[in-house]
DSSP file (Angstrom, degrees, kcal/mol; ACC not computed):
  #  RESIDUE AA STRUCTURE BP1 BP2  ACC     N-H-->O    O-->H-N    N-H-->O    O-->H-N    TCO  KAPPA ALPHA  PHI   PSI    X-CA   Y-CA   Z-CA
    1    1 A M              0   0    0      0, 0.0     2,-0.4     0, 0.0    15,-0.0   0.000 360.0 360.0 360.0 122.8   89.0  135.2   73.9
    2    2 A Q        -     0   0    0      1,-0.1    17,-0.1    46,-0.0    46,-0.1  -0.602 360.0-129.4 -73.2 129.8   90.9  138.0   72.1
    3    3 A G        -     0   0    0     15,-0.6     2,-0.4    -2,-0.4    -1,-0.1  -0.332  21.4-162.0 -77.9 160.6   93.7  139.1   74.3
    4    4 A R  E     -A   16   0A   0     12,-0.7    11,-2.2    90,-0.1    12,-1.6  -0.990  12.0-152.0-140.0 148.6   94.6  142.7   75.3
    5    5 A L  E     -A   14   0A   0     -2,-0.4     2,-0.4     9,-0.2     9,-0.2  -0.998  20.3-138.5-119.7 127.7   97.6  144.5   76.7
    6    6 A A  E     -A   13   0A   0      7,-2.5     7,-3.1    -2,-0.4     2,-0.6  -0.701  15.7-132.4 -80.9 128.8   96.9  147.6   78.8
    7    7 A L  E     +A   12   0A   0     -2,-0.4     5,-0.2     5,-0.2    -1,-0.0  -0.739  36.5 168.4 -84.6 121.5   99.3  150.5   78.1
    8    8 A E  E >   -A   11   0A   0      3,-2.6     3,-2.2    -2,-0.6     2,-0.0  -0.891  48.0 -76.3-126.4 158.4  100.6  151.9   81.4
    9    9 A P  T 3  S+     0   0    0      0, 0.0    -1,-0.0     0, 0.0     0, 0.0  -0.337 122.6  21.2 -50.1 129.8  103.4  154.3   82.2
   10   10 A G  T 3  S-     0   0    0     96,-0.1    97,-0.6    97,-0.0     2,-0.3   0.481 132.2 -38.3  88.3  -0.6  106.6  152.3   81.8
   11   11 A G  E <  S-A    8   0A   0     -3,-2.2    -3,-2.6    95,-0.3     2,-0.4  -0.895  75.0 -57.4 144.5-178.2  105.2  149.6   79.6
   12   12 A A  E     -A    7   0A   0     -2,-0.3     2,-0.5    -5,-0.2    -5,-0.2  -0.816  36.8-153.5-106.0 148.8  102.3  147.4   78.8
   13   13 A R  E     -A    6   0A   0     -7,-3.1    -7,-2.5    -2,-0.4     2,-0.3  -0.957  25.7-111.2-123.3 138.0  100.8  145.0   81.2
   14   14 A A  E     +A    5   0A   0     -2,-0.5    -9,-0.2    -9,-0.2    80,-0.1  -0.467  34.3 174.4 -64.4 125.6   99.0  141.8   80.1
   15   15 A V  E    S+     0   0A   0    -11,-2.2   -10,-0.2     1,-0.5    -1,-0.2   0.787  70.9   2.3-102.3 -36.0   95.3  142.0   80.9
   16   16 A A  E    S-A    4   0A   0    -12,-1.6   -12,-0.7   -15,-0.0    -1,-0.5  -0.988  91.0 -89.4-145.8 147.4   94.1  138.9   79.3
   17   17 A P        -     0   0    0      0, 0.0    78,-0.2     0, 0.0    77,-0.1  -0.422  29.0-153.9 -62.1 126.3   96.1  136.1   77.5
   18   18 A P        -     0   0    0      0, 0.0   -15,-0.6     0, 0.0     3,-0.1   0.775  15.2-147.9 -73.8 -22.2   96.3  137.0   73.8
   19   19 A R        -     0   0    0      1,-0.1    75,-0.0   -17,-0.1    76,-0.0   0.888  31.6-178.0  51.8  39.7   96.6  133.3   72.9
   20   20 A A        -     0   0    0      1,-0.1    -1,-0.1     2,-0.1    72,-0.1  -0.281  33.1-108.1 -62.5 148.5   98.8  134.5   70.0
   21   21 A D     >  -     0   0    0      1,-0.1     4,-2.3    -3,-0.1     3,-0.3  -0.648  27.7-127.3 -76.2 142.6  100.2  132.0   67.6
   22   22 A P  H  > S+     0   0    0      0, 0.0     4,-2.5     0, 0.0     5,-0.2   0.797 104.6  60.1 -64.8 -26.9  103.8  131.7   68.3
   23   23 A V  H  > S+     0   0    0      2,-0.2     4,-2.5     1,-0.2     5,-0.1   0.934 109.6  42.9 -68.8 -44.1  104.8  132.3   64.6
   24   24 A S  H  > S+     0   0    0     -3,-0.3     4,-2.5     2,-0.2     5,-0.2   0.903 112.4  52.4 -67.7 -42.6  103.2  135.7   64.6
   25   25 A A  H  X S+     0   0    0     -4,-2.3     4,-2.6     1,-0.2    -2,-0.2   0.944 114.7  43.8 -55.2 -47.2  104.5  136.6   68.1
   26   26 A L  H  X S+     0   0    0     -4,-2.5     4,-2.3     2,-0.2    -2,-0.2   0.905 111.1  53.1 -66.8 -42.3  108.0  135.7   66.9
   27   27 A R  H  X S+     0   0    0     -4,-2.5    44,-0.7    -5,-0.2     4,-0.6   0.934 112.4  45.3 -61.5 -42.0  107.6  137.5   63.5
   28   28 A L  H >< S+     0   0    0     -4,-2.5     3,-1.0     1,-0.2    -2,-0.2   0.950 113.6  48.9 -64.7 -50.4  106.6  140.6   65.3
   29   29 A A  H 3< S+     0   0    0     -4,-2.6    -1,-0.2     1,-0.2    -2,-0.2   0.793 115.3  44.5 -58.5 -32.0  109.4  140.5   67.9
   30   30 A R  H 3< S+     0   0    0     -4,-2.3    -1,-0.2    -5,-0.1    -2,-0.2   0.438  87.5 112.7 -95.6  -2.9  112.1  139.8   65.2
   31   31 A S  S X< S-     0   0    0     -3,-1.0     3,-1.6    -4,-0.6    39,-0.1  -0.430  82.0 -90.3 -74.0 147.4  110.8  142.5   62.8
   32   32 A R  T 3  S+     0   0    0     37,-0.4    -1,-0.1     1,-0.3     3,-0.1  -0.269 107.8   9.9 -63.1 141.0  113.2  145.4   62.3
   33   33 A N  T 3  S+     0   0    0      1,-0.2     2,-0.6    -3,-0.1    -1,-0.3   0.660  94.3 122.4  64.8  21.5  112.6  148.4   64.6
   34   34 A V    <   +     0   0    0     -3,-1.6    -1,-0.2    -5,-0.1    -3,-0.0  -0.936  34.5 167.8-110.8 103.2  110.2  146.5   66.8
   35   35 A G     >  -     0   0    0     -2,-0.6     4,-2.7    -3,-0.1     5,-0.2  -0.263  53.7 -79.1 -95.8-169.2  111.4  146.4   70.4
   36   36 A P  H  > S+     0   0    0      0, 0.0     4,-2.0     0, 0.0     5,-0.1   0.889 129.3  44.2 -67.5 -36.9  109.6  145.4   73.5
   37   37 A A  H  > S+     0   0    0      2,-0.2     4,-2.3     1,-0.2     5,-0.2   0.914 115.6  48.5 -73.3 -38.3  107.6  148.6   74.0
   38   38 A T  H  > S+     0   0    0      2,-0.2     4,-2.8     1,-0.2     5,-0.3   0.910 110.1  53.2 -60.9 -46.6  106.7  148.7   70.3
   39   39 A W  H  X S+     0   0    0     -4,-2.7     4,-3.1     1,-0.2     5,-0.3   0.975 111.9  45.0 -51.0 -58.1  105.6  145.0   70.3
   40   40 A S  H  X S+     0   0    0     -4,-2.0     4,-2.5     1,-0.2    -1,-0.2   0.889 113.0  49.4 -58.1 -43.4  103.3  145.7   73.2
   41   41 A R  H  X S+     0   0    0     -4,-2.3     4,-2.3     1,-0.2    -1,-0.2   0.895 111.1  49.8 -64.3 -40.4  101.9  148.8   71.7
   42   42 A L  H  X S+     0   0    0     -4,-2.8     4,-3.0     2,-0.2     6,-0.3   0.923 111.7  47.5 -62.5 -45.3  101.2  147.1   68.4
   43   43 A V  H  X S+     0   0    0     -4,-3.1     4,-2.0    -5,-0.3    -1,-0.2   0.901 113.6  48.8 -68.3 -34.8   99.4  144.1   69.9
   44   44 A A  H  < S+     0   0    0     -4,-2.5    -2,-0.2    -5,-0.3    -1,-0.2   0.920 116.8  42.3 -64.0 -39.3   97.3  146.5   72.1
   45   45 A R  H  < S+     0   0    0     -4,-2.3    -2,-0.2     1,-0.2    -1,-0.2   0.888 125.1  32.8 -74.3 -41.7   96.4  148.6   69.1
   46   46 A H  H  < S-     0   0    0     -4,-3.0    -1,-0.2    -5,-0.2    -2,-0.2   0.624 101.2-124.2 -98.9 -12.5   95.8  145.8   66.7
   47   47 A G  S  < S+     0   0    0     -4,-2.0     2,-0.3    -5,-0.3   -44,-0.3   0.179  80.6  29.8  94.1 -20.3   94.4  143.1   69.0
   48   48 A S  S  > S-     0   0    0     -6,-0.3     4,-1.4     1,-0.1    -2,-0.1  -0.980  80.0-109.0-160.5 167.3   96.9  140.3   68.2
   49   49 A A  H  > S+     0   0    0     -2,-0.3     4,-2.5     2,-0.2     5,-0.2   0.875 117.5  53.9 -66.6 -39.5  100.4  139.7   67.1
   50   50 A A  H  > S+     0   0    0      1,-0.2     4,-1.9     2,-0.2    -1,-0.2   0.902 108.3  47.3 -67.6 -38.3   99.1  138.5   63.7
   51   51 A A  H  > S+     0   0    0      1,-0.2     4,-1.3     2,-0.2    -1,-0.2   0.835 112.6  51.7 -68.6 -29.5   97.1  141.6   63.0
   52   52 A A  H  X S+     0   0    0     -4,-1.4     4,-1.3     2,-0.2    -2,-0.2   0.900 107.8  50.9 -70.6 -41.2  100.1  143.7   64.1
   53   53 A V  H  < S+     0   0    0     -4,-2.5     3,-0.4     1,-0.2    -2,-0.2   0.897 109.0  51.5 -60.4 -41.1  102.4  141.9   61.8
   54   54 A E  H  < S+     0   0    0     -4,-1.9     4,-0.4     1,-0.2    -1,-0.2   0.858 111.4  49.1 -64.8 -35.1   99.9  142.5   58.9
   55   55 A A  H  X S+     0   0    0     -4,-1.3     4,-2.4     1,-0.2     3,-0.5   0.665  86.7  87.8 -78.0 -17.5   99.9  146.2   59.7
   56   56 A L  H  X S+     0   0    0     -4,-1.3     4,-2.3    -3,-0.4    -1,-0.2   0.814  82.0  53.6 -59.7 -37.3  103.6  146.7   59.9
   57   57 A P  H  > S+     0   0    0      0, 0.0     4,-2.3     0, 0.0    -1,-0.2   0.897 113.4  44.5 -63.0 -37.8  104.2  147.4   56.2
   58   58 A E  H  > S+     0   0    0     -3,-0.5     4,-2.2    -4,-0.4    -2,-0.2   0.906 112.4  51.3 -72.2 -40.7  101.6  150.2   56.2
   59   59 A I  H  X S+     0   0    0     -4,-2.4     4,-1.4     2,-0.2    -1,-0.2   0.925 112.3  46.7 -62.4 -43.3  102.8  151.6   59.4
   60   60 A A  H  <>S+     0   0    0     -4,-2.3     5,-2.6    -5,-0.3     3,-0.4   0.952 109.9  54.3 -60.1 -47.0  106.5  151.7   58.1
   61   61 A A  H ><5S+     0   0    0     -4,-2.3     3,-1.4     1,-0.3    -1,-0.2   0.872 105.4  50.8 -59.1 -39.8  105.4  153.3   55.0
   62   62 A R  H 3<5S+     0   0    0     -4,-2.2    -1,-0.3     1,-0.2    -2,-0.2   0.800 108.2  54.8 -62.0 -27.7  103.6  156.1   56.8
   63   63 A G  T 3<5S-     0   0    0     -4,-1.4    -1,-0.2    -3,-0.4    -2,-0.2   0.380 129.4 -98.9 -87.0   3.8  106.9  156.6   58.8
   64   64 A G  T < 5S+     0   0    0     -3,-1.4     2,-0.3     1,-0.3    -3,-0.2   0.431  77.4 139.4  96.6  -0.5  108.7  157.0   55.4
   65   65 A A      < -     0   0    0     -5,-2.6     2,-0.4    -6,-0.2    -1,-0.3  -0.565  38.8-151.6 -76.7 142.8  110.1  153.4   55.1
   66   66 A K  S    S+     0   0    0     -2,-0.3    -1,-0.0     1,-0.2    -5,-0.0  -0.941  71.8   4.3-119.8 134.3  110.0  152.0   51.6
   67   67 A G  S    S+     0   0    0     -2,-0.4    -1,-0.2     1,-0.2     2,-0.1   0.702  80.5 177.2  71.0  19.6  109.7  148.3   50.9
   68   68 A F        -     0   0    0    -11,-0.2     2,-0.4    -3,-0.2    -1,-0.2  -0.344   5.9-172.4 -62.0 132.3  109.4  147.3   54.6
   69   69 A R        -     0   0    0     -2,-0.1   -37,-0.4   -13,-0.1    -1,-0.0  -0.986  20.3-125.5-123.8 137.4  108.9  143.6   55.1
   70   70 A A        -     0   0    0     -2,-0.4   -42,-0.1     1,-0.2     3,-0.1  -0.284  54.4 -69.7 -65.9 163.2  108.1  141.9   58.5
   71   71 A F        -     0   0    0    -44,-0.7    -1,-0.2     1,-0.1   -40,-0.1  -0.388  68.6 -95.7 -51.4 132.5  110.3  139.1   59.6
   72   72 A P     >  -     0   0    0      0, 0.0     4,-1.7     0, 0.0     5,-0.2  -0.146  21.0-136.3 -62.9 144.1  109.7  136.2   57.2
   73   73 A Q  H  > S+     0   0    0      1,-0.2     4,-2.4     2,-0.2     5,-0.2   0.886 104.9  57.5 -65.6 -38.1  107.2  133.6   58.4
   74   74 A E  H  > S+     0   0    0      1,-0.2     4,-2.4     2,-0.2    -1,-0.2   0.882 105.2  49.1 -66.6 -37.8  109.5  130.8   57.2
   75   75 A A  H  > S+     0   0    0      2,-0.2     4,-1.8     1,-0.2    -1,-0.2   0.865 110.3  50.8 -70.2 -34.0  112.3  132.1   59.5
   76   76 A A  H  X S+     0   0    0     -4,-1.7     4,-2.3     2,-0.2    -2,-0.2   0.893 111.1  48.9 -62.9 -44.5  110.0  132.3   62.5
   77   77 A E  H  X S+     0   0    0     -4,-2.4     4,-2.3     1,-0.2    -2,-0.2   0.913 110.4  51.6 -68.3 -41.8  108.8  128.6   61.8
   78   78 A A  H  X S+     0   0    0     -4,-2.4     4,-2.6    -5,-0.2    -1,-0.2   0.873 107.8  50.7 -64.7 -35.9  112.4  127.6   61.5
   79   79 A E  H  X S+     0   0    0     -4,-1.8     4,-2.7     2,-0.2    -2,-0.2   0.923 110.7  50.2 -64.4 -41.8  113.3  129.2   64.9
   80   80 A L  H  X S+     0   0    0     -4,-2.3     4,-2.9     2,-0.2    -2,-0.2   0.920 111.9  48.0 -59.8 -43.6  110.4  127.4   66.5
   81   81 A E  H  X S+     0   0    0     -4,-2.3     4,-2.3     2,-0.2    -2,-0.2   0.928 113.0  47.5 -61.7 -46.5  111.6  124.1   65.0
   82   82 A A  H  X S+     0   0    0     -4,-2.6     4,-1.7     2,-0.2    -2,-0.2   0.919 112.2  50.3 -59.4 -45.7  115.1  124.8   66.2
   83   83 A G  H  <>S+     0   0    0     -4,-2.7     5,-2.9     1,-0.2     3,-0.4   0.941 112.7  46.6 -61.7 -47.6  113.8  125.7   69.7
   84   84 A A  H ><5S+     0   0    0     -4,-2.9     3,-1.7     1,-0.2    -1,-0.2   0.910 108.8  54.3 -61.6 -40.3  111.8  122.5   69.9
   85   85 A A  H 3<5S+     0   0    0     -4,-2.3    -1,-0.2     1,-0.3    -2,-0.2   0.810 108.7  50.7 -63.3 -31.1  114.7  120.4   68.7
   86   86 A A  T 3<5S-     0   0    0     -4,-1.7    -1,-0.3    -3,-0.4    -2,-0.2   0.390 122.2-107.1 -87.2   2.6  116.8  121.9   71.5
   87   87 A G  T < 5S+     0   0    0     -3,-1.7    29,-0.5     1,-0.3     2,-0.3   0.713  79.1 128.3  78.3  22.6  114.1  121.1   74.1
   88   88 A A  E   < -B  115   0B   0     -5,-2.9     2,-0.4    -6,-0.2    -1,-0.3  -0.779  43.8-153.4-107.9 152.3  113.0  124.7   74.5
   89   89 A R  E     -B  114   0B   0     25,-2.3    25,-2.8    -2,-0.3     2,-0.3  -0.966  21.6-114.6-126.9 152.4  109.6  126.2   74.3
   90   90 A L  E     -B  113   0B   0     -2,-0.4     2,-0.4    23,-0.2    23,-0.2  -0.592  23.5-160.0 -83.2 130.7  108.6  129.8   73.4
   91   91 A L  E     -B  112   0B   0     21,-3.2    21,-2.0    -2,-0.3     2,-0.4  -0.934   8.1-158.8-107.7 137.1  106.9  131.9   76.2
   92   92 A V  E >   -B  111   0B   0     -2,-0.4     3,-2.1     4,-0.3     6,-0.3  -0.964  27.5-103.3-122.5 136.0  104.9  135.0   75.0
   93   93 A L  T 3  S+     0   0    0     17,-2.7   -80,-0.0    -2,-0.4    18,-0.0  -0.286 107.2  22.6 -60.1 130.7  104.1  138.0   77.1
   94   94 A G  T 3  S+     0   0    0      1,-0.4    -1,-0.3   -77,-0.1   -90,-0.1   0.196 101.7 105.6 100.2 -14.4  100.5  137.8   78.3
   95   95 A E  S X  S-     0   0    0     -3,-2.1     3,-2.0   -78,-0.2    -1,-0.4  -0.650  83.2 -84.3-102.7 155.5  100.2  134.2   77.9
   96   96 A P  T 3  S+     0   0    0      0, 0.0    -4,-0.3     0, 0.0    -1,-0.1  -0.239 114.7  32.0 -53.1 141.7  100.1  131.4   80.6
   97   97 A G  T 3  S+     0   0    0      1,-0.3    24,-0.1    -6,-0.1    -4,-0.1   0.156  81.6 125.8  96.2 -19.1  103.5  130.4   81.5
   98   98 A Y  S <  S-     0   0    0     -3,-2.0    -1,-0.3    -6,-0.3     5,-0.1  -0.584  78.0 -93.1 -74.4 131.5  105.2  133.7   81.0
   99   99 A P     >  -     0   0    0      0, 0.0     4,-1.9     0, 0.0     5,-0.2  -0.216  31.6-148.9 -48.9 117.1  107.1  134.6   84.2
  100  100 A P  H  > S+     0   0    0      0, 0.0     4,-0.7     0, 0.0    22,-0.1   0.899  94.6  48.3 -60.0 -45.1  104.9  136.8   86.3
  101  101 A A  H >4 S+     0   0    0     20,-0.3     3,-0.8     1,-0.2     4,-0.3   0.874 110.8  51.8 -57.3 -41.1  107.6  138.8   87.9
  102  102 A L  H >4 S+     0   0    0      1,-0.2     3,-1.7    19,-0.2    -1,-0.2   0.891 102.9  58.7 -68.8 -38.0  109.2  139.5   84.5
  103  103 A A  H 3< S+     0   0    0     -4,-1.9    -1,-0.2     1,-0.3    -2,-0.2   0.662  99.5  61.7 -64.1 -17.3  105.9  140.7   83.1
  104  104 A E  T << S+     0   0    0     -3,-0.8    -1,-0.3    -4,-0.7    -2,-0.2   0.556  82.7  94.0 -88.5  -7.4  105.9  143.4   85.8
  105  105 A I  S <  S-     0   0    0     -3,-1.7     2,-0.3    -4,-0.3    -3,-0.0  -0.438  93.9 -88.4 -78.9 161.1  109.1  145.1   84.7
  106  106 A P  S    S-     0   0    0      0, 0.0   -95,-0.3     0, 0.0    -1,-0.1  -0.548 108.3  -3.3 -68.1 133.3  108.8  148.1   82.3
  107  107 A D  S    S-     0   0    0    -97,-0.6   -70,-0.2    -2,-0.3   -96,-0.1   0.946  86.7-160.5  52.2  64.4  108.8  146.9   78.8
  108  108 A P        -     0   0    0      0, 0.0   -68,-0.2     0, 0.0   -96,-0.1  -0.258  34.2 -84.3 -72.6 163.4  109.4  143.2   79.4
  109  109 A P        -     0   0    0      0, 0.0   -16,-0.1     0, 0.0     3,-0.1  -0.481  35.1-143.9 -68.2 135.0  110.7  141.0   76.5
  110  110 A P  S    S+     0   0    0      0, 0.0   -17,-2.7     0, 0.0     2,-0.3   0.795  81.5  22.7 -70.3 -28.4  107.7  140.0   74.4
  111  111 A V  E     +B   92   0B   0    -19,-0.2     2,-0.3   -82,-0.1   -19,-0.2  -0.988  67.1 167.9-139.0 145.1  109.1  136.5   73.6
  112  112 A L  E     -B   91   0B   0    -21,-2.0   -21,-3.2    -2,-0.3     2,-0.4  -0.979  30.2-120.1-156.0 153.1  111.6  134.3   75.4
  113  113 A W  E     -B   90   0B   0     -2,-0.3     2,-0.5   -23,-0.2   -23,-0.2  -0.760  22.7-160.2 -95.8 135.1  112.8  130.7   75.2
  114  114 A L  E     +B   89   0B   0    -25,-2.8   -25,-2.3    -2,-0.4     2,-0.5  -0.962  11.8 175.6-116.4 128.5  112.5  128.3   78.2
  115  115 A R  E     +B   88   0B   0     -2,-0.5     2,-0.3   -27,-0.2   -27,-0.2  -0.982  55.1  17.4-131.8 120.6  114.4  125.3   78.6
  116  116 A G  S    S+     0   0    0    -29,-0.5     2,-0.5    -2,-0.5    -2,-0.1  -0.867 110.1   4.9 122.4-158.5  114.1  123.3   81.8
  117  117 A R    >   -     0   0    0     -2,-0.3     3,-1.0     1,-0.2     4,-0.5  -0.526  52.7-158.8 -70.7 112.7  111.5  123.3   84.6
  118  118 A A  G >  S+     0   0    0     -2,-0.5     3,-1.4     1,-0.2     4,-0.3   0.871  90.3  61.1 -57.9 -42.5  108.6  125.6   83.8
  119  119 A E  G >  S+     0   0    0      1,-0.3     3,-1.0     2,-0.2    -1,-0.2   0.693  89.2  72.0 -66.1 -21.3  107.6  125.9   87.4
  120  120 A A  G X  S+     0   0    0     -3,-1.0     3,-1.4     1,-0.2    -1,-0.3   0.793  85.1  66.7 -67.0 -29.0  111.0  127.5   88.3
  121  121 A V  G <  S+     0   0    0     -3,-1.4   -20,-0.3    -4,-0.5    -1,-0.2   0.768  95.9  56.2 -64.4 -19.2  110.1  130.8   86.5
  122  122 A A  G <  S+     0   0    0     -3,-1.0    -1,-0.2    -4,-0.3    -2,-0.2   0.485  93.7  86.3 -91.3  -3.9  107.4  131.5   89.1
  123  123 A R  S <  S-     0   0    0     -3,-1.4   -22,-0.1    -4,-0.2    -3,-0.0  -0.658  95.2 -89.8 -93.6 151.2  109.9  131.3   92.0
  124  124 A P        +     0   0    0      0, 0.0     2,-0.3     0, 0.0    -1,-0.1  -0.266  60.0 164.7 -55.5 144.3  112.1  134.2   93.3
  125  125 A A        -     0   0    0     -4,-0.1     2,-0.4    -3,-0.1    -4,-0.0  -0.980  34.1-133.0-157.2 163.3  115.4  134.3   91.4
  126  126 A V        -     0   0    0     -2,-0.3     2,-0.4    20,-0.0     0, 0.0  -0.959  19.3-149.0-118.7 139.3  118.5  136.5   90.7
  127  127 A G        -     0   0    0     -2,-0.4     2,-0.5     2,-0.0    -2,-0.0  -0.917   2.3-154.8-109.5 140.5  119.8  136.9   87.2
  128  128 A V        -     0   0    0     -2,-0.4     2,-0.5     2,-0.0    -2,-0.0  -0.973  15.3-177.2-117.9 115.4  123.4  137.5   86.5
  129  129 A V        +     0   0    0     -2,-0.5     2,-0.3     0, 0.0    -2,-0.0  -0.954  18.2 135.0-119.8 133.1  124.1  139.3   83.3
  130  130 A G        -     0   0    0     -2,-0.5     4,-0.1     1,-0.1    -2,-0.0  -0.945  50.5 -61.2-160.6 179.9  127.5  140.0   82.1
  131  131 A G        -     0   0    0     -2,-0.3     3,-0.3     2,-0.1    -1,-0.1  -0.134  39.3-121.0 -68.7 169.2  130.0  139.9   79.1
  132  132 A R  S    S+     0   0    0      1,-0.3     2,-0.8     2,-0.0    -1,-0.1   0.816 111.3  52.3 -74.7 -28.7  131.0  136.8   77.2
  133  133 A N  S    S-     0   0    0      0, 0.0    -1,-0.3     0, 0.0    -2,-0.1  -0.697  86.5-170.2-112.8  74.2  134.7  137.5   78.1
  134  134 A A        -     0   0    0     -2,-0.8     2,-0.1    -3,-0.3    -2,-0.0  -0.329  20.2-120.4 -70.4 145.6  134.3  137.8   81.9
  135  135 A S     >  -     0   0    0      1,-0.1     4,-3.0    -2,-0.1     5,-0.2  -0.387  27.4-108.8 -80.6 166.2  137.2  139.0   84.0
  136  136 A A  H  > S+     0   0    0      1,-0.2     4,-2.0     2,-0.2     5,-0.1   0.914 122.8  49.7 -60.7 -41.6  138.6  136.8   86.8
  137  137 A L  H  > S+     0   0    0      2,-0.2     4,-2.4     1,-0.2    -1,-0.2   0.931 111.0  50.7 -61.0 -46.7  137.1  139.2   89.5
  138  138 A G  H  > S+     0   0    0      1,-0.2     4,-2.7     2,-0.2     5,-0.2   0.912 109.7  48.9 -57.9 -49.9  133.8  139.0   87.6
  139  139 A L  H  X S+     0   0    0     -4,-3.0     4,-1.9     1,-0.2    -1,-0.2   0.876 111.0  49.7 -61.5 -37.9  133.8  135.2   87.5
  140  140 A R  H  X S+     0   0    0     -4,-2.0     4,-2.3    -5,-0.2    -2,-0.2   0.884 111.4  49.6 -69.5 -37.9  134.6  135.0   91.3
  141  141 A L  H  X S+     0   0    0     -4,-2.4     4,-2.8     2,-0.2     5,-0.2   0.943 111.6  47.7 -61.6 -49.2  131.7  137.4   92.1
  142  142 A A  H  X S+     0   0    0     -4,-2.7     4,-2.3     1,-0.2    -2,-0.2   0.879 110.6  51.7 -58.7 -40.0  129.2  135.5   90.1
  143  143 A E  H  X S+     0   0    0     -4,-1.9     4,-1.7    -5,-0.2    -1,-0.2   0.933 110.6  49.1 -63.6 -45.7  130.3  132.3   91.6
  144  144 A R  H  X S+     0   0    0     -4,-2.3     4,-1.5     1,-0.2     3,-0.4   0.954 112.3  47.9 -62.2 -48.0  129.9  133.7   95.1
  145  145 A M  H  < S+     0   0    0     -4,-2.8    -1,-0.2     1,-0.3    -2,-0.2   0.879 109.6  51.4 -58.9 -37.6  126.4  135.1   94.3
  146  146 A A  H  < S+     0   0    0     -4,-2.3    -1,-0.3     1,-0.2    -2,-0.2   0.809 106.6  55.5 -69.4 -27.5  125.3  131.9   92.8
  147  147 A A  H  <        0   0    0     -4,-1.7    -1,-0.2    -3,-0.4    -2,-0.2   0.800 360.0 360.0 -71.8 -27.2  126.4  130.0   96.0
  148  148 A E     <        0   0    0     -4,-1.5    -1,-0.2    -3,-0.2    -2,-0.2   0.535 360.0 360.0 -79.2 360.0  124.3  132.2   98.3
């Protein structure tokens, strides 16, 4: 079944699992000037991540870019191998296993790595995002929130 993403205000929503090959999904996500919104629009327009990757050089040329190349296939394959070696698996927007609540935000990340229990992504959760060099106050606040 060919997957589709429906474009809605604030982002794209997965309508059917695209069953994209992970190499193409990564190549598209890692290509220059392709963020979450563009990734979703390209997959919706071209029907798959693989077709979108193939279309990127022509799209870039129409926009005035010269010599544009999509993220290399070898680099995407190496990332997949490194992820597997670390015990992680790639989740792709619109595919089974992608966190349902995350898919509902505007412009969700098209790919993400999961390491650990897959069933945990379907449960309610809180994410704490901060700088690498957190202040003492920031560390205490994060610790308190995590304890609750």
